[in-house]
C-alpha distance (Angstrom), angle and dihedral (degrees) to the residues before:
residue distance angle dihedral
M1 . . .
T2 3.73 . .
I3 3.81 123.1 .
F4 3.77 88.8 -107.0
D5 3.76 92.8 52.7
L6 3.80 90.3 48.4
A7 3.85 91.1 49.8
K8 3.78 89.3 54.2
W9 3.76 93.9 44.5
C10 3.83 89.4 52.0
G11 3.78 92.5 47.8
H12 3.82 94.1 -116.1
T13 3.79 116.9 151.5
S14 3.78 91.6 -159.1
V15 3.85 128.2 49.9
Q16 3.80 87.4 -145.4
S17 3.82 89.5 66.9
T18 3.80 90.8 53.5
M19 3.80 91.0 46.5
S20 3.89 90.8 56.1
Y21 3.89 88.2 59.2
V22 3.85 95.1 42.1
R23 3.82 98.5 48.4
S24 3.76 113.7 91.9
K25 3.72 128.4 156.1
P26 3.76 114.6 -125.6
T27 3.81 89.5 -128.9
Q28 3.83 92.5 55.4
L29 3.79 90.5 50.9
A30 3.79 91.5 47.5
S31 3.76 91.2 48.6
A32 3.80 92.2 49.2
F33 3.77 91.8 49.8
A34 3.77 92.4 48.4
K35 3.83 92.5 51.6
A36 3.93 90.9 48.7
D37 3.77 90.4 47.5
Q38 3.86 92.5 51.9
A39 3.84 92.8 52.3
A40 3.82 95.9 47.6
R41 3.76 136.9 67.8
M42 3.77 130.2 174.1
I43 3.74 121.5 -124.8
E44 3.80 127.8 -173.7
I45 3.77 116.5 -114.3
V46 3.81 128.9 -170.6
I47 3.83 118.2 -143.7
D48 3.82 116.4 -157.2
K49 3.80 104.2 -144.1
E50 3.86 93.0 -176.2
V51 3.77 91.2 62.2
I52 3.80 91.8 48.6
A53 3.87 92.9 45.1
A54 3.89 89.8 49.9
G55 3.77 90.1 53.7
A56 3.83 90.9 -124.9
T57 3.81 90.5 134.0
K58 3.86 86.8 78.6
D59 3.76 88.0 63.7
G60 3.77 92.1 50.6
A61 3.81 98.3 -100.3
P62 3.75 112.2 158.5
W63 3.77 114.6 -108.0
K64 3.79 103.8 162.5
Y65 3.84 120.0 64.8
Y66 3.78 125.3 -171.8
D67 3.84 111.8 -143.7
L68 3.82 105.0 -133.1
G69 3.72 95.5 176.1
D70 3.74 100.5 -107.9
S71 3.76 98.2 32.7
Y72 3.83 142.9 7.7
C73 3.79 128.0 -110.6
S74 3.87 113.4 -140.6
N75 3.76 93.0 -168.5
A76 3.81 107.1 113.3
F77 3.76 88.6 -154.8
W78 3.86 96.8 51.5
S79 3.77 92.4 123.7
T80 3.86 89.2 67.1
C81 3.82 98.5 38.4
P82 3.77 112.8 119.3
H83 3.88 89.9 -146.4
R84 3.78 96.5 50.7
M85 3.82 92.3 121.4
A86 3.83 92.2 55.6
C87 3.74 107.4 45.4
A88 3.82 103.8 139.5
R89 3.84 96.9 106.0
C90 3.85 98.2 29.5
Y91 3.82 118.0 124.8
F92 3.82 89.2 -125.4
N93 3.86 95.7 53.9
I94 3.80 117.9 108.0
P95 3.88 113.6 -170.3
K96 3.74 111.7 -136.1
P97 3.82 95.1 -130.4
S98 3.77 89.1 60.6
A99 3.89 118.6 94.0
K100 3.82 93.4 -107.2
G101 3.84 90.1 51.4
V102 3.76 92.0 51.4
V103 3.80 91.8 46.8
L104 3.84 90.4 51.3
A105 3.72 93.3 48.7
A106 3.82 94.0 48.1
Q107 3.81 99.2 35.4
Q108 3.78 115.6 126.4
A109 3.75 93.3 -153.2
A110 3.70 95.4 56.7
N111 3.82 121.8 104.2
R112 3.81 118.7 -149.1
L113 3.79 113.0 -143.7
L114 3.82 137.3 163.0
E115 3.77 119.8 -123.5
E116 3.90 123.7 -166.9
V117 3.78 113.9 -122.5
W118 3.80 122.1 -164.9
L119 3.78 112.6 -134.6
S120 3.78 127.6 -154.5
P121 3.78 118.8 -128.3
E122 3.86 87.7 -104.3
E123 3.80 92.7 51.0
R124 3.82 91.0 47.0
D125 3.79 89.1 55.4
A126 3.74 92.3 47.1
V127 3.78 91.5 49.0
S128 3.73 91.8 49.5
G129 3.81 87.4 61.3
D130 3.88 100.3 -100.4
V131 3.76 101.7 153.6
E132 3.84 94.4 -165.8
A133 3.80 89.5 53.1
L134 3.74 91.0 51.2
E135 3.80 93.2 48.3
G136 3.88 89.7 47.5
M137 3.83 90.6 50.5
L138 3.78 92.1 48.9
N139 3.80 91.5 49.9
K140 3.86 89.7 49.4
L141 3.76 89.9 54.0
R142 3.78 96.2 43.0
D143 3.86 96.1 103.2
K144 3.83 98.4 25.6
P145 3.78 112.4 109.2
A146 3.79 119.6 -120.2
L147 3.78 121.7 -132.2
D148 3.76 92.8 -83.0
G149 3.83 89.7 56.6
R150 3.79 96.9 -109.2
T151 3.85 122.6 120.3
P152 3.80 117.4 -127.8
G153 3.86 88.1 -107.0
E154 3.81 90.9 55.2
I155 3.79 90.9 47.5
S156 3.81 89.8 51.3
A157 3.82 91.0 51.1
T158 3.86 92.5 51.7
C159 3.83 92.2 48.4
G160 3.82 96.4 52.9
S161 3.73 114.7 -162.0
Q162 3.77 97.6 -32.4
V163 3.81 94.9 108.0
S164 3.83 124.6 17.7
S165 3.73 111.8 -114.7
P166 3.76 121.6 -125.7
F167 3.84 87.5 -147.7
T168 3.77 97.0 62.1
E169 3.77 125.1 76.2
S170 3.89 116.5 -112.1
E171 3.66 119.4 -116.7
């Protein structure tokens, strides 16, 4: 398509208007791409097609599982959860050694996809292995309630000593 055809197609009366939209410097494009890449990471998700086909999603049954490495998160809104870096005691967390985790991993009707998740600067530092950034983020979330309404301290109290809490000081 020529620039004149593009101008007509866009509804511009002047080719100069079209040119202002088309012109981009390669350094601007590279900079925009680098910024977008720094803010996003891909995470594997498992889609349970049997739950969707059965219509159980209408009743609130989980159908989308985020693969967190050692567990799955059944919260469909995990990508926006403020506690997504500390999921061990969350109501939505399904440990992989459990029967449900094994079924999800081996299920024939499950699709494995990637979803892009935007990370805050604090989360990027924590993901990159910065221990101080991870401790700072955990301290910041200490009194912030999770999606089920409980704070991390309340969750630790109900779990007892099954899993050590990142929010309590080690002895």
